[in-house]
C-alpha positions in Angstrom: 13.6 1.4 -25.8 14.3 -2.1 -24.6 16.5 -0.6 -21.9 13.7 1.7 -20.7 11.3 -1.2 -20.7 13.7 -3.3 -18.6 14.1 -0.4 -16.1 10.4 -0.3 -15.4 10.4 -4.1 -15.1 13.2 -4.0 -12.6 11.3 -1.4 -10.5 8.2 -3.7 -10.7 10.3 -6.6 -9.3 11.2 -4.5 -6.3 7.5 -3.7 -5.8 6.3 -7.2 -5.8 7.8 -8.9 -2.8 5.3 -9.0 0.1 4.3 -12.4 1.5 1.1 -11.8 3.5 -1.7 -13.8 5.1 -4.1 -11.3 3.5 -5.6 -12.8 0.3 -6.9 -10.5 -2.4 -6.1 -7.8 -5.0 -4.5 -4.4 -4.5 -4.5 -1.9 -7.3 -1.8 0.9 -7.2 -1.6 4.2 -9.1 1.8 4.8 -10.5 3.3 8.3 -11.0 6.8 9.4 -12.1 8.9 12.4 -11.0 12.5 13.4 -11.8 12.2 11.9 -15.2 15.7 12.1 -16.9 15.8 14.0 -20.1 16.7 10.9 -22.1 13.5 9.3 -20.9 11.2 12.2 -21.5 10.2 11.0 -25.0 8.8 7.8 -23.4 6.9 9.5 -20.6 3.5 9.1 -22.2 4.2 5.4 -22.6 5.1 4.7 -19.0 2.8 2.5 -16.9 0.0 4.2 -14.9 -1.3 1.3 -12.8 -0.1 -1.9 -11.1 -2.2 -4.8 -9.9 -1.0 -7.1 -7.1 -2.6 -10.4 -6.4 -1.7 -11.8 -3.0 -2.0 -15.4 -1.9 -0.5 -17.2 1.1 2.0 -19.0 -1.2 2.7 -16.4 -3.8 2.3 -12.9 -5.1 1.6 -11.9 -8.7 2.1 -8.3 -9.9 0.9 -7.2 -13.3 1.8 -3.9 -15.1 0.8 -2.9 -18.6 2.1 0.0 -20.7 2.5 1.0 -24.3 5.9 -0.7 -24.3 4.5 -4.1 -23.3 3.3 -6.1 -20.4 5.3 -7.3 -17.4 4.4 -9.8 -14.7 6.3 -10.8 -11.6 5.5 -14.0 -9.8 7.1 -14.6 -6.4 6.9 -18.1 -5.0 7.1 -17.9 -1.2 7.8 -21.6 -0.7 10.8 -22.0 -3.1 11.8 -18.4 -2.7 12.1 -17.8 -6.4 11.0 -14.8 -8.4 10.1 -15.0 -12.1 9.7 -11.8 -14.1 7.9 -12.3 -17.4 8.2 -9.6 -20.1 6.4 -9.4 -23.4 8.3 -6.9 -25.5 6.3 -6.5 -28.7 5.7 -10.3 -28.9 9.1 -11.3 -27.7 8.2 -13.3 -24.6 11.0 -13.9 -22.1 11.4 -14.5 -18.4 14.0 -14.2 -15.7 13.9 -16.6 -12.8 15.9 -15.4 -9.8 16.7 -17.1 -6.5 16.7 -15.3 -3.2 20.5 -15.1 -3.5 20.3 -13.5 -7.0 17.9 -10.8 -5.6 20.2 -10.0 -2.7 23.0 -9.3 -5.1 21.0 -6.4 -6.6 21.7 -4.2 -3.6 25.1 -5.6 -2.8 26.4 -4.4 0.5 24.0 -1.4 0.7 22.5 -1.1 4.2 18.9 0.3 4.5 17.9 2.0 7.8 14.2 2.2 8.6 13.1 5.0 10.9 9.5 4.9 12.1 7.6 8.1 12.7 4.3 9.0 14.4 2.9 10.5 11.2 -0.2 8.7 9.7 -2.6 9.0 6.8 -5.4 7.0 5.3 -4.7 5.2 2.0 -7.4 3.1 0.3 -9.4 3.0 3.5 -6.5 1.8 5.7 -4.7 3.8 8.4 -1.0 3.8 7.5 2.1 4.9 9.5 5.0 6.6 7.8 8.5 5.2 7.9 11.6 6.7 6.3 14.1 4.4 4.5 17.6 5.9 4.3 20.7 4.5 2.7 24.0 5.5 1.0 24.1 4.8 -2.8 27.1 3.5 -4.7 28.3 7.0 -5.3 28.4 7.8 -1.6 25.3 10.0 -1.7 22.9 9.9 1.2 19.3 9.2 0.0 15.9 8.4 1.6 12.3 7.9 0.7 9.0 7.5 2.6 6.9 4.4 3.0 3.4 4.3 4.4 2.4 0.9 5.7 -0.7 -0.5 7.4 -0.8 -3.0 10.3 -4.4 -3.9 9.3 -3.2 -6.1 6.5 -1.7 -8.9 8.5 1.8 -10.0 7.7 2.1 -13.8 7.0 5.8 -13.9 6.2 8.9 -11.8 5.5 9.7 -9.6 2.5 12.3 -12.1 1.5 12.9 -10.8 -2.0 13.2 -7.1 -1.1 16.1 -6.0 1.1 15.0 -2.4 1.1 11.6 -3.2 2.6 12.6 -5.9 5.0 12.5 -3.6 8.0 9.1 -2.2 7.3 6.3 -3.3 9.8 3.0 -4.0 8.0 2.0 -3.9 4.4 3.2 -0.9 2.3 0.4 0.9 0.6 2.4 3.9 -0.6 6.1 4.0 -1.4 8.7 5.1 -3.9 11.4 3.3 -5.9 14.4 5.1 -7.4 16.7 3.9 -10.2 18.9 5.7 -12.7 17.5 9.1 -11.6 13.9 8.1 -12.1 11.5 8.1 -9.2 8.5 5.8 -9.4 5.7 6.3 -6.8 3.1 3.6 -6.0 0.0 4.5 -4.1 -2.8 2.0 -3.5 -6.3 3.1 -4.6 -8.2 -0.1 -3.9 -7.8 -3.1 -1.7 -10.2 -6.0 -2.2 -10.3 -9.3 -0.2 -11.0 -12.1 -2.6 -9.9 -15.6 -3.6 -6.6 -15.7 -5.6 -6.4 -19.0 -7.4 -3.1 -20.9 -7.8 -3.4 -20.7 -11.6 -2.1 -17.1 -11.3 1.2 -18.5 -10.2 1.7 -20.7 -13.3 4.4 -19.8 -15.8 3.0 -19.8 -19.4 4.8 -22.3 -21.7 5.4 -19.8 -24.4 7.9 -17.8 -22.3 11.6 -18.5 -22.6 12.8 -18.7 -19.0 16.5 -18.0 -18.2 18.7 -17.1 -15.3 19.7 -13.5 -14.6 23.2 -14.2 -15.9 22.0 -15.8 -19.1 19.6 -12.9 -19.6 22.5 -10.4 -19.3 24.5 -12.3 -21.8 21.6 -12.4 -24.3 21.0 -8.6 -23.9 24.7 -7.9 -24.5 25.4 -6.6 -21.0 22.8 -3.9 -21.3 22.0 -4.0 -17.6 25.6 -3.7 -16.4 26.3 -5.5 -13.2 22.7 -5.9 -11.8 19.5 -7.6 -12.9 
């Protein structure tokens, strides 16, 4: 079950990396498709919603599920990302540098193709782009991203290689890992003040590097975070 929990946390990390001049809160619905048979027993426990708090200097993403709570805080100044996991009271965190995050996708190249297709999401007009790539097994894959230019970009998506070529702020997109497809679709966007206290790391969390975390978990994640 810890492995399943970490899979969702890893997908959340990929979803959290937008540095924007917009300040406020965006709430996403989460749906799952192509759930592998070994994960079916956990389907009812999977997260249903994700909240993203966006500040000029950081983003904070929160996700709760029956398996525990996960928070990802990206510091846009130091370019570090800290993923906090509360697994049944066991509080731990992984602090990654920009270089650590780049290693996740290795040499994979992601091609972004813009289309003229649009749709409205959470009150914003979004344009569709297709991200295509070749996975480690040589299989060609792609997924759709709907992004709006009405939420002004204040920086680059430094912690997400897959999304780095997307123009605007993604309000609907998919993440795929280990056969599981996780779809995020914004249902509300609210401009509001996001205080710097949301970027603070609680003292009760044991923070470690990705390498130290892999050692502690006995190589459970294989070669990536």
